[in-house]
C-alpha positions as protocol buffer text, in pm:
chain_id: "A"
residue {
  index: 1
  type: UNK
  ca { x: 7457 y: -109 z: 417 }
}
residue {
  index: 2
  type: UNK
  ca { x: 7595 y: -125 z: 63 }
}
residue {
  index: 3
  type: UNK
  ca { x: 7557 y: 168 z: -174 }
}
residue {
  index: 4
  type: UNK
  ca { x: 7354 y: 123 z: -493 }
}
residue {
  index: 5
  type: UNK
  ca { x: 7571 y: -42 z: -758 }
}
residue {
  index: 6
  type: UNK
  ca { x: 7519 y: 253 z: -994 }
}
residue {
  index: 7
  type: UNK
  ca { x: 7688 y: 476 z: -735 }
}
residue {
  index: 8
  type: UNK
  ca { x: 7978 y: 232 z: -709 }
}
residue {
  index: 9
  type: UNK
  ca { x: 8026 y: 241 z: -1087 }
}
residue {
  index: 10
  type: UNK
  ca { x: 8009 y: 621 z: -1093 }
}
residue {
  index: 11
  type: UNK
  ca { x: 8251 y: 653 z: -801 }
}
residue {
  index: 12
  type: UNK
  ca { x: 8511 y: 394 z: -904 }
}
residue {
  index: 13
  type: UNK
  ca { x: 8464 y: 367 z: -1281 }
}
residue {
  index: 14
  type: UNK
  ca { x: 8757 y: 593 z: -1369 }
}
residue {
  index: 15
  type: UNK
  ca { x: 8994 y: 410 z: -1134 }
}
residue {
  index: 16
  type: UNK
  ca { x: 8891 y: 76 z: -1281 }
}
residue {
  index: 17
  type: UNK
  ca { x: 8938 y: 212 z: -1633 }
}
residue {
  index: 18
  type: UNK
  ca { x: 9289 y: 337 z: -1548 }
}
residue {
  index: 19
  type: UNK
  ca { x: 9383 y: -7 z: -1418 }
}
residue {
  index: 20
  type: UNK
  ca { x: 9237 y: -172 z: -1729 }
}
residue {
  index: 21
  type: UNK
  ca { x: 9420 y: 74 z: -1957 }
}
residue {
  index: 22
  type: UNK
  ca { x: 9748 y: 4 z: -1784 }
}
residue {
  index: 23
  type: UNK
  ca { x: 9719 y: -375 z: -1781 }
}
residue {
  index: 24
  type: UNK
  ca { x: 9528 y: -448 z: -2103 }
}
residue {
  index: 25
  type: UNK
  ca { x: 9619 y: -148 z: -2318 }
}
residue {
  index: 26
  type: UNK
  ca { x: 9399 y: 98 z: -2498 }
}
residue {
  index: 27
  type: UNK
  ca { x: 9251 y: -154 z: -2742 }
}
residue {
  index: 28
  type: UNK
  ca { x: 9111 y: -390 z: -2480 }
}
residue {
  index: 29
  type: UNK
  ca { x: 9057 y: -167 z: -2176 }
}
residue {
  index: 30
  type: UNK
  ca { x: 8688 y: -107 z: -2237 }
}
residue {
  index: 31
  type: UNK
  ca { x: 8623 y: -482 z: -2263 }
}
residue {
  index: 32
  type: UNK
  ca { x: 8809 y: -543 z: -1938 }
}
residue {
  index: 33
  type: UNK
  ca { x: 8619 y: -253 z: -1775 }
}
residue {
  index: 34
  type: UNK
  ca { x: 8285 y: -401 z: -1879 }
}
residue {
  index: 35
  type: UNK
  ca { x: 8383 y: -750 z: -1767 }
}
residue {
  index: 36
  type: UNK
  ca { x: 8495 y: -607 z: -1431 }
}
residue {
  index: 37
  type: UNK
  ca { x: 8163 y: -446 z: -1357 }
}
residue {
  index: 38
  type: UNK
  ca { x: 7960 y: -741 z: -1486 }
}
residue {
  index: 39
  type: UNK
  ca { x: 8151 y: -969 z: -1253 }
}
residue {
  index: 40
  type: UNK
  ca { x: 8128 y: -720 z: -967 }
}
residue {
  index: 41
  type: UNK
  ca { x: 7754 y: -677 z: -1016 }
}
residue {
  index: 42
  type: UNK
  ca { x: 7704 y: -1048 z: -962 }
}
residue {
  index: 43
  type: UNK
  ca { x: 7917 y: -1061 z: -645 }
}
residue {
  index: 44
  type: UNK
  ca { x: 7832 y: -718 z: -500 }
}
residue {
  index: 45
  type: UNK
  ca { x: 7529 y: -826 z: -292 }
}
residue {
  index: 46
  type: UNK
  ca { x: 7750 y: -1075 z: -104 }
}
residue {
  index: 47
  type: UNK
  ca { x: 8023 y: -818 z: -32 }
}
residue {
  index: 48
  type: UNK
  ca { x: 8063 y: -738 z: 338 }
}
residue {
  index: 49
  type: UNK
  ca { x: 7941 y: -389 z: 427 }
}
residue {
  index: 50
  type: UNK
  ca { x: 8283 y: -289 z: 565 }
}
residue {
  index: 51
  type: UNK
  ca { x: 8479 y: -407 z: 257 }
}
residue {
  index: 52
  type: UNK
  ca { x: 8713 y: -175 z: 70 }
}
residue {
  index: 53
  type: UNK
  ca { x: 8510 y: -155 z: -252 }
}
residue {
  index: 54
  type: UNK
  ca { x: 8780 y: 25 z: -451 }
}
residue {
  index: 55
  type: UNK
  ca { x: 9048 y: -232 z: -369 }
}
residue {
  index: 56
  type: UNK
  ca { x: 8801 y: -511 z: -445 }
}
residue {
  index: 57
  type: UNK
  ca { x: 8722 y: -357 z: -785 }
}
residue {
  index: 58
  type: UNK
  ca { x: 9090 y: -298 z: -864 }
}
residue {
  index: 59
  type: UNK
  ca { x: 9160 y: -665 z: -794 }
}
residue {
  index: 60
  type: UNK
  ca { x: 8874 y: -774 z: -1020 }
}
residue {
  index: 61
  type: UNK
  ca { x: 8987 y: -526 z: -1289 }
}
residue {
  index: 62
  type: UNK
  ca { x: 9344 y: -659 z: -1281 }
}
residue {
  index: 63
  type: UNK
  ca { x: 9225 y: -1017 z: -1321 }
}
residue {
  index: 64
  type: UNK
  ca { x: 8975 y: -934 z: -1596 }
}
residue {
  index: 65
  type: UNK
  ca { x: 9235 y: -728 z: -1785 }
}
residue {
  index: 66
  type: UNK
  ca { x: 9479 y: -1018 z: -1769 }
}
residue {
  index: 67
  type: UNK
  ca { x: 9204 y: -1250 z: -1896 }
}
residue {
  index: 68
  type: UNK
  ca { x: 9133 y: -1014 z: -2187 }
}
residue {
  index: 69
  type: UNK
  ca { x: 9503 y: -995 z: -2278 }
}
residue {
  index: 70
  type: UNK
  ca { x: 9535 y: -1374 z: -2264 }
}
residue {
  index: 71
  type: UNK
  ca { x: 9224 y: -1420 z: -2476 }
}
residue {
  index: 72
  type: UNK
  ca { x: 9356 y: -1172 z: -2733 }
}
residue {
  index: 73
  type: UNK
  ca { x: 9677 y: -1373 z: -2755 }
}
residue {
  index: 74
  type: UNK
  ca { x: 9480 y: -1685 z: -2845 }
}
residue {
  index: 75
  type: UNK
  ca { x: 9275 y: -1519 z: -3120 }
}
residue {
  index: 76
  type: UNK
  ca { x: 9411 y: -1466 z: -3470 }
}
residue {
  index: 77
  type: UNK
  ca { x: 9358 y: -1119 z: -3607 }
}
residue {
  index: 78
  type: UNK
  ca { x: 9319 y: -1077 z: -3980 }
}
residue {
  index: 79
  type: UNK
  ca { x: 9287 y: -743 z: -4154 }
}
residue {
  index: 80
  type: UNK
  ca { x: 9323 y: -639 z: -4514 }
}
residue {
  index: 81
  type: UNK
  ca { x: 9519 y: -328 z: -4429 }
}
residue {
  index: 82
  type: UNK
  ca { x: 9664 y: -203 z: -4103 }
}
residue {
  index: 83
  type: UNK
  ca { x: 9509 y: 120 z: -3975 }
}
residue {
  index: 84
  type: UNK
  ca { x: 9719 y: 429 z: -4032 }
}
residue {
  index: 85
  type: UNK
  ca { x: 9645 y: 566 z: -3687 }
}
residue {
  index: 86
  type: UNK
  ca { x: 9574 y: 373 z: -3368 }
}
residue {
  index: 87
  type: UNK
  ca { x: 9222 y: 396 z: -3241 }
}
residue {
  index: 88
  type: UNK
  ca { x: 9164 y: 622 z: -2945 }
}
residue {
  index: 89
  type: UNK
  ca { x: 8995 y: 513 z: -2628 }
}
residue {
  index: 90
  type: UNK
  ca { x: 8792 y: 778 z: -2451 }
}
residue {
  index: 91
  type: UNK
  ca { x: 8726 y: 809 z: -2087 }
}
residue {
  index: 92
  type: UNK
  ca { x: 8354 y: 865 z: -2031 }
}
residue {
  index: 93
  type: UNK
  ca { x: 8284 y: 1230 z: -1956 }
}
residue {
  index: 94
  type: UNK
  ca { x: 8640 y: 1350 z: -2021 }
}
residue {
  index: 95
  type: UNK
  ca { x: 8726 y: 1641 z: -2247 }
}
residue {
  index: 96
  type: UNK
  ca { x: 8931 y: 1580 z: -2562 }
}
residue {
  index: 97
  type: UNK
  ca { x: 9249 y: 1723 z: -2407 }
}
residue {
  index: 98
  type: UNK
  ca { x: 9205 y: 1508 z: -2097 }
}
residue {
  index: 99
  type: UNK
  ca { x: 9141 y: 1206 z: -2317 }
}
residue {
  index: 100
  type: UNK
  ca { x: 9458 y: 1266 z: -2519 }
}
residue {
  index: 101
  type: UNK
  ca { x: 9662 y: 1316 z: -2202 }
}
residue {
  index: 102
  type: UNK
  ca { x: 9516 y: 1000 z: -2047 }
}
residue {
  index: 103
  type: UNK
  ca { x: 9600 y: 798 z: -2358 }
}
residue {
  index: 104
  type: UNK
  ca { x: 9956 y: 934 z: -2360 }
}
residue {
  index: 105
  type: UNK
  ca { x: 10002 y: 838 z: -1996 }
}
residue {
  index: 106
  type: UNK
  ca { x: 9845 y: 494 z: -2055 }
}
residue {
  index: 107
  type: UNK
  ca { x: 10085 y: 424 z: -2341 }
}
residue {
  index: 108
  type: UNK
  ca { x: 10382 y: 538 z: -2132 }
}
residue {
  index: 109
  type: UNK
  ca { x: 10274 y: 324 z: -1835 }
}
residue {
  index: 110
  type: UNK
  ca { x: 10219 y: 19 z: -2057 }
}
residue {
  index: 111
  type: UNK
  ca { x: 10577 y: 56 z: -2188 }
}
residue {
  index: 112
  type: UNK
  ca { x: 10724 y: 17 z: -1837 }
}
residue {
  index: 113
  type: UNK
  ca { x: 10880 y: -313 z: -1727 }
}
residue {
  index: 114
  type: UNK
  ca { x: 10630 y: -552 z: -1565 }
}
residue {
  index: 115
  type: UNK
  ca { x: 10689 y: -493 z: -1192 }
}
residue {
  index: 116
  type: UNK
  ca { x: 10719 y: -116 z: -1238 }
}
residue {
  index: 117
  type: UNK
  ca { x: 10402 y: -105 z: -1448 }
}
residue {
  index: 118
  type: UNK
  ca { x: 10210 y: -308 z: -1191 }
}
residue {
  index: 119
  type: UNK
  ca { x: 10342 y: -107 z: -894 }
}
residue {
  index: 120
  type: UNK
  ca { x: 10258 y: 226 z: -1061 }
}
residue {
  index: 121
  type: UNK
  ca { x: 9918 y: 99 z: -1172 }
}
residue {
  index: 122
  type: UNK
  ca { x: 9809 y: -42 z: -839 }
}
residue {
  index: 123
  type: UNK
  ca { x: 9953 y: 232 z: -617 }
}
residue {
  index: 124
  type: UNK
  ca { x: 9914 y: 552 z: -818 }
}
residue {
  index: 125
  type: UNK
  ca { x: 9623 y: 465 z: -1048 }
}
residue {
  index: 126
  type: UNK
  ca { x: 9444 y: 211 z: -829 }
}
residue {
  index: 127
  type: UNK
  ca { x: 9510 y: 390 z: -499 }
}
residue {
  index: 128
  type: UNK
  ca { x: 9626 y: 78 z: -315 }
}
residue {
  index: 129
  type: UNK
  ca { x: 9881 y: 107 z: -31 }
}
residue {
  index: 130
  type: UNK
  ca { x: 10225 y: -41 z: -93 }
}
residue {
  index: 131
  type: UNK
  ca { x: 10155 y: -339 z: 134 }
}
residue {
  index: 132
  type: UNK
  ca { x: 9860 y: -445 z: -83 }
}
residue {
  index: 133
  type: UNK
  ca { x: 10066 y: -380 z: -397 }
}
residue {
  index: 134
  type: UNK
  ca { x: 10338 y: -608 z: -260 }
}
residue {
  index: 135
  type: UNK
  ca { x: 10079 y: -877 z: -184 }
}
residue {
  index: 136
  type: UNK
  ca { x: 9949 y: -862 z: -542 }
}
residue {
  index: 137
  type: UNK
  ca { x: 10277 y: -849 z: -735 }
}
residue {
  index: 138
  type: UNK
  ca { x: 10489 y: -1046 z: -489 }
}
residue {
  index: 139
  type: UNK
  ca { x: 10784 y: -930 z: -286 }
}
residue {
  index: 140
  type: UNK
  ca { x: 10821 y: -690 z: 2 }
}
residue {
  index: 141
  type: UNK
  ca { x: 10661 y: -355 z: 68 }
}
residue {
  index: 142
  type: UNK
  ca { x: 11000 y: -189 z: 15 }
}
residue {
  index: 143
  type: UNK
  ca { x: 11040 y: -364 z: -321 }
}
residue {
  index: 144
  type: UNK
  ca { x: 10694 y: -247 z: -429 }
}
residue {
  index: 145
  type: UNK
  ca { x: 10778 y: 108 z: -320 }
}
residue {
  index: 146
  type: UNK
  ca { x: 11110 y: 93 z: -512 }
}
residue {
  index: 147
  type: UNK
  ca { x: 10943 y: -45 z: -825 }
}
residue {
  index: 148
  type: UNK
  ca { x: 10681 y: 231 z: -814 }
}
residue {
  index: 149
  type: UNK
  ca { x: 10949 y: 499 z: -762 }
}
residue {
  index: 150
  type: UNK
  ca { x: 11155 y: 362 z: -1051 }
}
residue {
  index: 151
  type: UNK
  ca { x: 10844 y: 350 z: -1268 }
}
residue {
  index: 152
  type: UNK
  ca { x: 10750 y: 710 z: -1189 }
}
residue {
  index: 153
  type: UNK
  ca { x: 11108 y: 818 z: -1258 }
}
residue {
  index: 154
  type: UNK
  ca { x: 11100 y: 641 z: -1596 }
}
residue {
  index: 155
  type: UNK
  ca { x: 10763 y: 803 z: -1676 }
}
residue {
  index: 156
  type: UNK
  ca { x: 10903 y: 1146 z: -1595 }
}
residue {
  index: 157
  type: UNK
  ca { x: 11197 y: 1085 z: -1829 }
}
residue {
  index: 158
  type: UNK
  ca { x: 10972 y: 945 z: -2102 }
}
residue {
  index: 159
  type: UNK
  ca { x: 10718 y: 1225 z: -2080 }
}
residue {
  index: 160
  type: UNK
  ca { x: 10976 y: 1504 z: -2047 }
}
residue {
  index: 161
  type: UNK
  ca { x: 10881 y: 1613 z: -1695 }
}
residue {
  index: 162
  type: UNK
  ca { x: 11125 y: 1741 z: -1439 }
}
residue {
  index: 163
  type: UNK
  ca { x: 11243 y: 1486 z: -1181 }
}
């Protein structure tokens, strides 16, 4: 029996938001998050009871985030003056310090090369095993593991953490 959809959103909302932040960036992550759950709400009743809901949502989130990024690339943006500071994207229910830390990590992850960013996002933020990561980004399980390790190493250097 499937859980109520509200419970699914509450349980997996943060994971989906992390994936959206990583793929779409801070400016478009909330749109991708909303699109993910709207799409999931429509398909959820047909989901098999034994399905991995988190992996299913991460897959939808990745696709919706890519769609949002592509759509943004097709739209012209006109402004009179550029903002002096980038807007901040909050994580629902997070404290200000957590929000700032999450935004810092999201910016650092989005600066990684493509395969590393995807491997880190899907494995560490999305919780997918390396085999599923390899299936999504292409290549072998070992290549996905190596890309994730290289990405984490680069994040540690970027963020000033010890190796």
